[in-house]
Steps between C-alpha positions, in 0.01 A plus 500: 500500500353846440125562527289803405176590679291761314303744717524741792243394760478291815427191292825544307701563817363175645571300182855639475557441875401134463707447184808652667486220760580236235858372512510500119421871471790739455307824447133600498436813294175688563373737231437767609470389864437726798669638810490164677657305214763777473594451866518119476858396431386183320297697244597749227258761365503567127351829381341353186129457432480473119455130404735515201769669709449234769552227240825670393606513867426129546717413199784732605503376862446132421182484709375139506134558585256791522197505731229762437315635803233752391222472245595806291807355323319167450202670335746697285661179371836478679482118492438501124798731452740296716396169347547641148860568603547154650514627859364294791214682672216388728159656441205491259509638147309818414218284364476285815527807725161614367356289782596798714538790258140469376218417741271448199744246350519314831123492553432381145772235541348374827153488349629312196684240707245452778712651778279616791478880523247782545248590229609810308460737209752731331431865412675792334186717490408669829124517433481124441704434813272720711193323363653158583566612859144628540367170370720284726522708819769512767729371638681466168863507383649739242845426356723688260579261214872574491787525748439750781759401763246312711276808537265454204235305692203656681281276714194726501265438791247759376364611165649848546845351555462278193390786273784717631753226419371476143529879460854503642616228261307564178416872514781653711768267358652456849693187393580612145497224240470236774152629583379576148316168521350360820375166625197499731459183708259355749613544861634179656481461878738282701865487603784580261818299453803534274589181315833531320666234285802474272445367148745379236240481221393148597578426866367692800669546839287655775662747740395551861153648541455855623238765566528865400337799677385741228323769702698790645367489855438248778194275482515517119382861489607781267598498132655210311880512476772295336507303827566604862639169617477124464558184695588140411369235520130585462295267725193523274689304232474158660657196327162412344447861385854503357425188295171647381661829388768310309233278337236764420705816440877460459525193273209609275669841461838358399336243270269766354788734421683215326187412300465865399856490367635722782701270730548661842840517665569704811317567825123472483309666782134413543319739732227285654173569678388202707132524593325386818429160343869448417476565126804676347457747215762703316494874564797573275821363356841659534788383284765560766556455871275707724627796698491485806443120493850435361668634812354252753514215244871556429568534874358147546664331197786270602573341160777659288298742285753500217462122462123546477537768231741281303237226485231756412702626202594148389145358507564262790300647789352152554840401645481762780371462855495816709595513867336767719574647840224360722456843660243760400628816333315831539599794276391850604520778240603846618362755254570867440271779610230557238510145364323372290380819324793742535792348693756746633864443407830614647445417870810372681479139625688382807493225761495196268662224708736232373344187351454210744373141453166626635463825304611658173407837347455522123515837325260624232456876469844600629805670351845603616563874463854593594518197726169584673209261468179675388147409397445492123164330455167407656586168659833564667595185695368152577605366839476119517488323835516122546355305791349169605149651480338794325504693829871435554582601142291815544694588816835463320382721212330770707785522755726588204247735338493704821878552480485644148421866445412730211259793511142411413556123506173308485445128546229258601517351849302186421692317224422130535177558695309228317772251588475596867121471489 
């Protein structure tokens, strides 16, 4: 069987890597892929990004199933296009993907369906936004309404920072159309967790829990990024918390989308904030797997992933039980110099060791140039270590990170710190 994974990041490398382990898989195509997928003999890069051209490729190659990694193609309607041509694809439609592609849509949806989240207001006029901030004070959260590659959120701890964020988005047009409208939310304190499920429109299958590290530097300092690392499982999501999140957030979301005439299929990612009293609230929805959460989650998944996707596409996820590696997985992102604002490209990468049962390196911003591996994006690699405790998994990951070299490499040295604590 031939499979297509759409995307070029670490998430897509991890998804393709897991699919290639299935005995039923003949070839996994990755479009467009990266330097790591190019060097993996089980994977084949395809230099196509246009959805219609990808559909033609799927027909010509006899690809049985397509899995979409990033949010961009989903928001652009790749699922609608493939389904109109009778092609099997896993992901939400353009309409359902608005849960991620429009913060205003998501907040209004949550308010309408009683899903716990922060109080908010939406603005496209800078003066009104500034007045709202002055009236509500700081800390406060400013979000670009549209897709901004994980960088369109400012958690402003001061009024100056909040006003500056509004000016950057609405007046300076820093995020283009994505920031032409902004959502301003109350600040929620607590501990974050990533809660990711698979949906077939009716049934829900929860994946292993995880926790992302958004800030660039140790101790959660520095600017927000797309994610500097993640670990799985997340201890804060206890069995009782898991049941509560499913009951209060996940099931009402899937049922609400169906009631609104927009059935949700695909991965649904609820970014949670769990407060000191143990109350979960929804920070955001993503309509795809998280990056870098996917890397440690896929490293722990023992069930044949293709079988799971078959059920997801056929509406029978209720027949699936997932088996997980009992070990903890810690994924450390190695980023390029200048990330997140102006990442440098073209640095030569060397020292990546062979995959072992305890450690695997997934590529993101890499490319092969004349056979030489080079940096090509902000987040370059995600090194995933597995161990019987968070500390042991950290040691596996960081021992490997120290062997890898490219000029200007930056990474956090405390991924998984909450789990250790």
